[in-house]
C-alpha positions in Angstrom: 33.6 7.8 52.7 31.6 5.5 52.0 30.7 6.4 48.2 31.9 9.8 46.3 28.7 12.7 46.6 28.4 16.3 46.7 28.2 16.9 50.8 31.0 19.4 50.4 29.9 20.9 47.2 26.5 21.4 48.6 27.8 22.9 51.7 29.7 25.6 48.9 27.0 26.1 46.8 24.7 27.5 50.0 27.6 29.2 51.1 28.1 31.1 48.5 23.9 32.1 47.2 24.4 33.9 50.7 22.5 31.1 53.1 25.2 30.6 54.7 26.5 26.4 55.9 27.4 24.8 58.0 29.3 20.5 57.7 29.2 18.0 60.1 31.2 15.5 60.0 31.5 12.3 61.5 34.8 11.5 63.2 34.1 8.6 66.4 31.3 5.9 66.6 30.2 2.4 67.9 31.3 -0.5 66.6 28.6 -1.5 63.7 27.1 2.2 62.6 25.1 3.0 60.5 27.6 6.2 59.4 31.2 5.3 59.2 33.8 8.5 60.9 33.8 11.3 57.6 30.3 10.9 56.7 29.2 14.2 56.2 25.8 16.1 56.5 25.5 19.8 54.8 23.2 22.6 56.9 21.9 25.5 55.4 21.6 28.9 57.4 17.9 27.4 56.1 18.2 24.5 57.7 18.2 22.6 54.6 20.1 19.6 54.8 21.3 16.4 52.7 23.3 14.0 54.2 23.7 12.2 57.2 25.7 11.2 59.9 23.6 9.1 61.6 20.2 6.9 61.4 18.2 9.5 61.8 18.4 9.9 65.9 20.9 12.7 66.2 20.1 14.5 63.1 18.3 17.1 63.9 19.5 18.0 67.0 22.8 18.6 65.0 21.1 20.8 62.4 20.3 23.3 65.7 23.3 23.2 67.0 24.8 23.8 63.0 22.6 26.9 63.3 23.6 28.1 65.7 27.3 27.8 65.5 26.5 29.6 61.8 26.0 32.3 64.7 29.1 32.5 67.6 31.7 31.3 63.7 32.9 28.4 65.3 33.7 25.2 65.3 32.6 22.5 68.1 32.6 18.9 68.7 29.4 17.5 69.6 29.0 14.0 72.0 26.1 11.7 72.0 24.8 9.5 73.7 22.6 6.9 72.3 20.8 4.8 74.0 20.1 0.4 73.7 16.5 2.0 72.6 17.8 4.4 69.8 20.5 2.0 68.8 17.9 -0.3 68.1 16.1 1.5 65.8 18.5 2.9 63.9 20.0 -0.9 63.1 22.2 -1.6 65.9 22.4 -4.3 68.2 23.4 -1.6 71.2 23.3 1.8 72.2 27.0 3.7 71.8 28.3 7.1 71.2 29.4 9.1 68.5 31.1 12.6 68.4 30.3 14.6 65.2 32.6 18.1 64.4 30.5 20.8 63.5 32.5 24.0 61.4 30.3 26.8 59.7 31.9 27.8 56.2 33.4 31.1 54.9 34.5 31.4 59.6 36.0 28.3 61.3 36.4 26.3 57.6 37.9 29.5 54.8 35.3 29.1 52.1 39.1 29.2 49.9 39.6 25.9 51.5 36.7 24.2 51.0 36.5 25.9 47.4 40.2 23.8 47.0 38.8 20.3 48.7 35.5 20.6 45.6 37.9 21.2 42.8 40.1 18.4 43.8 37.7 16.3 44.0 36.3 17.3 40.0 39.8 16.7 39.7 39.2 13.1 40.2 42.2 14.0 42.7 42.2 12.2 46.5 43.1 15.4 49.6 42.8 14.6 52.9 41.6 17.7 54.8 43.0 17.8 58.1 42.0 19.2 61.5 43.1 20.0 64.8 40.6 19.9 67.1 42.3 22.1 70.6 44.4 25.1 68.1 42.3 25.2 65.4 44.1 25.2 62.8 44.1 23.5 58.9 45.0 21.9 56.1 44.3 19.8 52.8 46.8 17.7 51.3 47.0 15.1 49.5 50.3 14.0 50.5 51.4 11.6 53.5 48.2 9.3 55.1 49.3 6.7 51.9 47.5 3.8 54.5 43.9 6.2 55.1 43.7 6.5 51.5 44.3 3.1 50.3 41.5 1.9 53.0 39.4 5.0 52.5 39.6 5.7 56.2 39.3 8.9 58.0 40.0 9.3 62.0 42.1 10.7 64.3 45.8 10.7 64.3 48.0 10.5 67.9 48.9 13.7 68.1 45.1 13.9 68.1 44.8 15.3 64.7 41.9 14.4 62.5 42.4 13.2 59.0 38.9 13.1 57.2 39.9 11.5 53.4 38.4 12.2 50.9 38.7 9.7 47.5 37.8 9.6 44.5 34.9 6.9 43.0 36.4 3.9 42.2 36.0 3.0 38.6 36.0 -0.7 36.9 37.3 -0.4 33.1 35.9 -3.4 31.3 37.9 -4.4 28.3 35.4 -6.9 26.7 31.8 -7.4 27.1 31.8 -10.8 27.2 30.1 -13.2 29.8 32.3 -12.5 33.0 31.5 -9.2 32.3 27.6 -9.7 32.3 28.6 -11.1 35.6 31.0 -8.6 37.2 29.9 -4.9 35.9 27.2 -5.3 38.1 29.0 -7.4 41.2 31.0 -4.5 40.6 28.5 -1.7 41.6 27.1 -3.6 44.6 30.5 -3.4 45.9 31.3 0.8 45.0 32.7 0.4 42.0 31.9 2.9 38.7 32.1 -0.1 35.7 33.0 1.1 32.1 32.6 -1.4 29.6 35.1 -0.9 26.9 34.6 -3.2 24.1 35.2 -2.3 19.8 33.0 -5.2 18.3 28.7 -4.3 18.4 28.0 -7.6 18.8 29.6 -7.7 22.2 29.5 -4.1 23.4 25.2 -4.2 23.1 22.9 -2.3 24.6 20.7 -5.6 25.1 23.3 -7.5 26.9 24.5 -4.8 29.3 21.6 -2.9 29.7 21.3 0.5 31.5 25.2 0.5 31.2 28.3 2.7 30.3 29.3 0.8 26.7 32.1 2.5 24.6 32.1 0.7 21.8 36.1 2.5 21.0 39.9 0.9 20.5 40.1 0.1 24.2 43.5 2.6 23.8 41.0 5.5 22.4 38.6 4.4 25.3 41.5 4.6 28.4 42.6 8.1 27.1 38.9 9.3 27.1 37.7 8.3 30.2 42.0 8.6 31.9 43.7 6.6 34.5 44.7 6.8 37.7 45.5 5.6 41.2 41.0 5.0 42.1 40.9 2.8 38.5 40.5 -1.2 38.2 41.3 -2.1 34.6 40.3 -5.5 34.0 40.8 -7.1 30.2 38.3 -9.9 29.2 38.9 -10.7 25.6 42.0 -13.0 24.6 42.8 -10.9 21.8 45.8 -8.9 21.8 45.0 -6.5 19.4 41.6 -5.1 21.8 43.3 -6.2 25.4 46.9 -4.8 24.5 46.8 -0.8 23.4 44.9 -0.5 27.4 46.9 -2.4 28.6 50.0 -0.9 28.0 48.5 2.2 28.7 47.4 1.2 32.1 51.3 0.4 32.8 52.5 4.0 31.5 49.8 4.9 34.3 48.9 4.5 38.0 46.8 2.4 38.2 45.6 0.6 41.4 45.2 -2.9 39.6 45.8 -4.0 36.0 43.4 -7.3 35.7 44.0 -9.7 32.6 42.4 -12.9 31.9 44.0 -16.3 30.4 46.2 -19.3 31.2 49.5 -19.6 31.8 50.9 -19.7 28.6 49.1 -16.7 27.8 49.7 -14.4 30.2 53.6 -16.0 29.3 53.0 -14.5 25.2 51.8 -11.6 27.1 54.8 -10.7 29.0 57.3 -11.6 25.6 55.2 -8.5 23.1 55.3 -6.5 26.7 58.6 -7.3 26.8 60.0 -6.6 23.3 57.8 -3.2 23.0 60.5 -2.3 26.5 58.7 -2.6 29.3 60.1 -3.4 32.4 59.5 -6.3 34.8 58.9 -4.4 37.2 56.5 -2.9 35.1 55.0 -5.6 33.7 54.6 -7.8 37.6 51.9 -5.5 38.1 49.5 -7.3 35.9 47.6 -10.0 37.3 47.3 -12.8 35.4 45.8 -15.0 35.3 43.5 -13.0 36.5 41.6 -13.4 39.6 42.1 -15.2 43.3 43.0 -19.0 43.6 39.4 -20.3 44.7 38.7 -22.9 42.0 36.2 -20.6 39.9 34.2 -23.1 37.6 31.5 -20.5 35.0 31.4 -16.9 34.1 29.9 -15.8 37.7 32.6 -17.2 39.9 35.5 -16.1 37.8 33.7 -13.2 38.8 34.3 -13.3 42.2 37.5 -14.0 41.7 38.3 -10.3 39.9 35.8 -9.0 42.4 38.1 -10.0 45.7 41.3 -9.9 43.6 40.4 -6.2 43.1 40.0 -5.3 46.3 42.7 -7.3 48.2 44.9 -4.6 46.4 43.0 -2.1 46.8 43.2 -3.0 51.0 46.1 -4.1 51.4 48.8 -3.5 48.2 50.4 -4.2 45.5 50.2 -8.7 45.9 
């Protein structure tokens, strides 16, 4: 999924309200399409829609097919050829094709399976929805498909099954409301992260310095305990102060966050390693910390350092721990 949305939730709500609902999912498309494979459109039995499967060129036809699917109860695979003119109208340089799977809720797509998916999403638990279009068999699993989960990549397997990846939204916890954070937080938001700032120092954790952002004026160990740490969370430590950084760092090392980065020189990081070793953390655990933080791009100044940090966060997310 491109970003966390409420399309499955909306479909389930419509179904339970007695309106009927169908989910339409992009399963194959051309390069540089307006919507990625895995994008969804929910259609109610009354013709209401949420989400999208294209830039607007095929939605009307998909709604008609979805309403017909609600009548017959079976899933259907749609394929549309997009002319050069239509493709240009939705922002593409050339034509192509798009395939869309339509599933009526409570019929082809069991209500219980959709409810389980919605519950997993609410609990920030990644799930893969797997369907074999040839047989109609369906499965919902959090196991396997490691590369697809890491890359947020839905698509067809070699055996013909389609896998729709439902990942929790990416989250960034920044400890230290410093100058670098003022550049990093808006950059991260643009890149698809939901950022949270943590700093117990009122002068730093001031709303005027971070307008509209989620700021927690708490000690980091308390903040991360309240927020929770999982495989879709990145933790960035920017204060240089062990009293503030270390409690959050220790919590992250005991959790499954996908990225941990700590600001500081090689000497500062060496002292950090000593402290963590004394507290019983293993060499393997400590090796998860990216310190000094960020990719080596020769960054100078807070904004460029923020670019290097965000770049490293994305590299680890998509390519695995370096």
